[in-house]
C-alpha positions, 0 to 999 in steps of 0.5 A: 746967926741969921734965921736962914742959916738954920735948917729944920730936919725931918726926924733926927740927924742921921749924919755919922761923924768919925774922928780917928787918931794915931798918936805917937810918943818917942823915947831913947832907951838904949839898954834892955833894962831901960827899954823894959822900964819904958814899957812898964812906965807907959803901961802904968801911965796909960793903963785901962783905968787912966784911959777910961778917965780920958775917954770919959772926959771926951764923953763929957766934952761932947755932951754924951752919956756913957752907957757901957764901959769895956776895958782891958789891960793886956799881958805883956803890954798895952790896953784897950777901952771902949765906951758906948755913948748916947744922948737924946734930945727928948724935947722934939722928934725934929731937930734944928741944926745951925751951920757953924762957921769954920773957926779954931777951937771946939764946935759951939755949945748950943747944939742938940745931940743924938748919939745913940749907937755911938762910941769912943775907943782907944788901943795902946801899942807900946813897943821897943827894938834894940836897933838904934835904941828907940822905943815908941808908944802909939795910941789909936783913938776913935770917936764916932757920933751920930747927930749934930754934935761933932767929935771935933769938939774933943780934938784939942783935949785928946791931943793934950791928954797924951805926950804927942810927938806925931799925930795923924788924924782922920775926920769923915762925915758919912751918910745924909740927913733930910730937911722937912722939904726932903732935901738931903744934907751931907754935912751940917758944918763948915770945914775945909781942914781939921786944922780949923778946929786946932787951938792956937797953941797946938798949931804953934807947936807942930808942923802940919800937913793936910791930905783932904778929899773935900768932895767926899767930906774926908779930911786928913791932917798930920802933925810933927812936933817942931821943937824938942829937947833931947833930955825929954827923950832919954829914959834912964840917963841924962844928956849931962853924962853923954859926950857931944858926939853921942848926943848928936847920934841920939838926936839923929836917931830920934829925928829919923824915927819921927820923920819915918813915922810922919811920912809913913816910910823908911828913910835913909839917914841922908833923907832925914838931915 
């Protein structure tokens, strides 16, 4: 990269970058026993200990040091984990950042980082309702960093850490930092969509739409799984035990649930066909 693409900052990088996820997993659990078994399964699969491991992996990927961990498993269901993270480049009080080109995958490895007062959090919300026999699991994840490193570096790792039918993502760069000439910089990397940083296999598996406010450095992407097999969504029973009419009814119920979550509104059955 040309020398002209490097910017010498006055002090450290003050830009705050935050990446927020809503990740949804859908399941068909028809009886009260099946619904409770699904909730129990989710609470075990994504308990506070497992979530701590996932978030610690995020810290490793973005090059942060974990300063503090607060975690809790809730009664009757759900869990929360918060990591306070930090990293400081002790070699210099002035940073040089490089404007990274927009490309799939994580940000470059060769970056300095100031991550003081940064955090990674996750909260889970398993729920069920007897209507339609559909249960859902939602995980809300926030990764906030202060400095050159972007939480986008952990984007694909987080998506692959959960069984994700629908993913809603928000990325925002806030504040500004100054170079040695006093000029303000409101962003330090090129981006026009979160999709720039999604891996090829993720883009192949999901329908994606963007709602971006580029002039405000606000980026919003929603993803909906393209192809799915009903057997992966039945909890406590097999499709081999169901007749074709029943299987089609279940498919419609699951599809409607996914579409309503994806579009953020209740839909009629005709609107989801």
